[in-house]
N, C-alpha and C positions, 0 to 999 in steps of 0.2 A: 299486718294486713287489715284493711278497712273495707267496708262495703258502701258503695254509692248506689242506692236502690238494691238491685240483686247482683251488682257488678263488684267483684273483688278489686281493690286497688292497693297499690304499694307505694311506700315512701321511697325516696332515692336510696336510703340505706338498705331497705329490704330488696330493692331492685339490685343493688350492688351485690348483696349476699347470694341472690339467686342466679345472677349472670356471671359473677366473678370479676366484673368490671369495677375499677375504682369509682367512688363517689364523685371525685373531681372530674373524671372523664364523662360520666353520665351528665353531670351538671353542665359541662362544656357543650356537649351535644344538644342538650336542651336549650341553652342560651343561644346556640347557633341556629336554632329552628329545625334541627334534624329530629328532635324528639319532643314535640309539644306535650305538656302535662295534660292528663285527662281531666283532672279537677285540681282545685286548691283547697286546702283547709281554711277555716276561718282565720287562722294565724298566718296564712299565705304560703304554707308549705306545699310543695308540689306532690301530687299523687298520679300514679300511672296504672293503667289496667293491663290485662293480658295482651291486648292488641298492641299496646305501646311496648311491652316486653318483647314481642315478636319483631316489632319495628327496630328495637334496639339491637337484637341479634343480627338483623339484616345489615344495620349500619356497621356493626362490628365486622361482619364478614367482608363487606365491601372495602372497609378501611384496611383489613388485613391483606386484601388483594392489591392494596397500594393505591386505591382511588382517592383523589383529593375530595375536600369537603364539598366543592362546587359540583363535582360529578356525582357524589353521593346524593346531594340535594336534588340534582336533575333526575336521578333514577327514582327517588322516592316520590317526586311530584309527577313522574311519568311524562316529563317533557322530552325525555329520550329514553330508549329502551335499555335494559341491562345488557342485551346482546350487542347494541351499538357501542356502549361504554366499554364492554369487554374487548371488542375489536380494536378500539383506540388504545386501550391499555395494553393489550398484547403487543401492538406496534411500538409503544413506548418502552415496554419491557425488553423487546428484542434489541432496541437501540442501546439501552442501559447494559444489557448483557454483553453486547458487542464491545462497548467501551471498557467494561470490566475485564473482558478477556484481553483486550489490548493492554490495559494497565498491568495485568498479570505478566504478559509477555515483556513489557518494558522492564518490570522489576527483575524478571529472570535475566534479561540481557544485561541490565545494570550489574547484577551480581556476577555474571559471567565475565564482563569486561572490566569490573572494578572501576566503574566510570567516575569521573569527577562531577561536582555539582552542576557546573555549566553544561556539560554534555548530557547530564540527566534531564535538564530542562529542555534542551534541544530534542532529545530522543522522545520525550513525552509529547512535545508539540508535533513532531513528525508523525508519531504513532497515531495521534488523534485525528489526523487528516482523513476525510471521507474519500471514497473511491473516486468521486468526481474531482475533488481537489488534487488527488494524486495524478489523475489523467490530465488535468489542466496543467500541472507542473511540467509534464512531458511535452504537451502541445506547445506551451510557451517557449520551452527550451528549443524545439525544432523550428518554431516560428522565427526565433532570433537567429538561429544557425543559417537560415536561408533567406533572411529579409533582404530584398533589393537585388537578389541574384537570379539569373536565368539558369536554373538547374533542372536536372532530369526528374520530372514529377513522379514518374513511376518508381524510381529508386528511392526517393524520399518518402513516398507513401508507404513503402515497405519498412523504411526506417522508423517512421513514427507509428506504425500500426501496433508495435509491441507496447502495451501499456501495463503498468504495475497493478495487480489486482490481488491485494491481500485477502486471504480467507477470513471468515469471522473469528476463527480461533487459530491465529497464526503461531507456528512454532517459534521459539526463540531465534533460530536460524533464519526464518523468513523475515522476522521483524528486524533483525540485525542487517539482513541483505537490503531491506527497504531503506533503513536509515543510511546505510553506506551509499545506496543508489541515489537518494535525495541529495546527499552531500556531494556526490560525484557530479550531478547535472548542474549544481550551483557553483561548482569549483571554477574560478576564473581561468585557470590554466587549461582545464579540460575543454571549457567552452571555446577558448582561443584555438585549441587544436582542431575541434570539429568545424569551427567557422573557417579556418584555414583550408581544410579539406574541401569544404563546400565552395570556397572561392576558386580553388584549383579546378574543381569539376566545371564551374561556370566558365572559366577561361578556356578549358578544353572544348567546351561546347561552342564557345564563340570562335575558336580557331578551327572547328570542324574535326577535332581529334578525339572527341569522347565517343566511346562505344560501350554499350551495356555488356557486362560479362556474359559471354555465351556459354552454352552447356560445354563446348569443347574447352573453353578457357577454364571452367571450373574442373574439369577432368585433369587439365595440365596442372592446375594449382594443387589438386589432391596428390598427384603424382610427385610433383616437386616436394611437397610437404612430407610425403612418405619417405622419400629419399633423404631428406634432411634429418628426419627423426631417426632413421636407421643409422645415419652417420653419427649423430649425437650419441645414440645408444652404444655405438661401437667405440666411441671415444675418439673419433677422427677429428682432425683440425679443419677449419674452414679453408686453410691454405693447402690442404692435402690434395692429391689428384682427384679424389672423390669430390671434395668441395669445389674445386675449380672447374671440373666437368660440369657440375650442377650449375655453377655461376655462368658458364658459357651457354648452357641450354636456356637459362632464364633470360639472358641478354638477347640471344638470338630470337626467342619468341616475342619479346617485348619491343625490339627495335623496329622503327619505321624504315622504309626503303632509303631515306636520306640519312640514316644514322648507322654508325659503325658499332656493332655489338661488342667488338673486341676493344674499343676505346676505353681507357681508364676513366675519362671524363664521363662518358655515357653510363658506365657501370656505377660510378659514384652517385650520379644523378638517380639512377634506378634504385640504388640502395637507399637513398634518402626517401624516395617515394614509398618503398617498402616499409621503412621505418615509421613513416607517418601513418600509413594505412594499417600497419600492424602494431601500432602503439598499444601497450598492455592495458591502458585505460579504456580503449574502445572495446577490447575483448571483454574486460571486466563488466562493462555496461550490460552486455548480453548474458554474462554468467549470473550477474545479480538478478536480472529479470527472470531468468530460468528458475532460480531458487525461490523468488517471491511468488511466481505463478505456478510453481509445482511442475515446471516443464522438465524434460530430461536434461541432466547436467551438460553444460557446454565445456568440453575438454579444452585445456590450454594448448595453444600452438606456439607459445612464446619461444621455447628452445629451438624449434624448427625455423621460425621466422628469424631469430637472431643468428642462426647458423647461415641462412641464406644471405642475410645482410652482410655478415662478416666475410662470406665467400665472395660476394660482389666487390667488396672493397679490397679484397686480396690481401 
């Protein structure tokens, strides 16, 4: 310790012993202008007083909180307040924490799926997407599915309203669901399926044949599904009396006045329509969204749909 007038001063070595900071770190802060020396000896050695020691403690605190040198300098010069810096830093930390949680979830999913290197890279890229990027992926998907078609706007508004919203700390199941969902909407075969469904709807609208599913239709569908599920559970065949009675009811409800519900050709066409609208990938789309967003699970209807299709084909 030295005295300049009545003021006690310290060399860098003494400052290091009192604060526990390495001499190299203190010298770096001093060179960067964060800790100007109070005085210099005749030999040019830097000396620091108690105020400089307090300033050094503040620098250390701000650095430990993760602030960069520029922000520390701004705080010390009072060009910005510590409170304003803290707000900015909290926002940055929140984003870092979000990304760290996603990385942890990716690693958990990788361990669970025993993924190959290429898949790990894809999973990390997909998991790192922001909420806006995920929503844009869905919007772009539906834009392409209906581009140039005269479709029912209300129907497709409902279709595209469901957006993936991963929580800040997703479970491995949610992350896996998001990865599968992103792969699904980019799959050429799935896109071709949904595009074809959109084209069929546009043709029905053009021909005056399209009708929004009514509440009565929904009740019909639920009733048919329940009957098909019961038949599947009972081990009955689609060609059994139960299956063929259901097929007759389905055909009668769906046939127009100019169509014969008993016609094998009409029933085959109806079965094809059911197969397209009941494609397991379309159902999987909503199941994955439910997992991602924490919605109630979407139960599968595939066994019942398959039973109805096979019953119509006889």
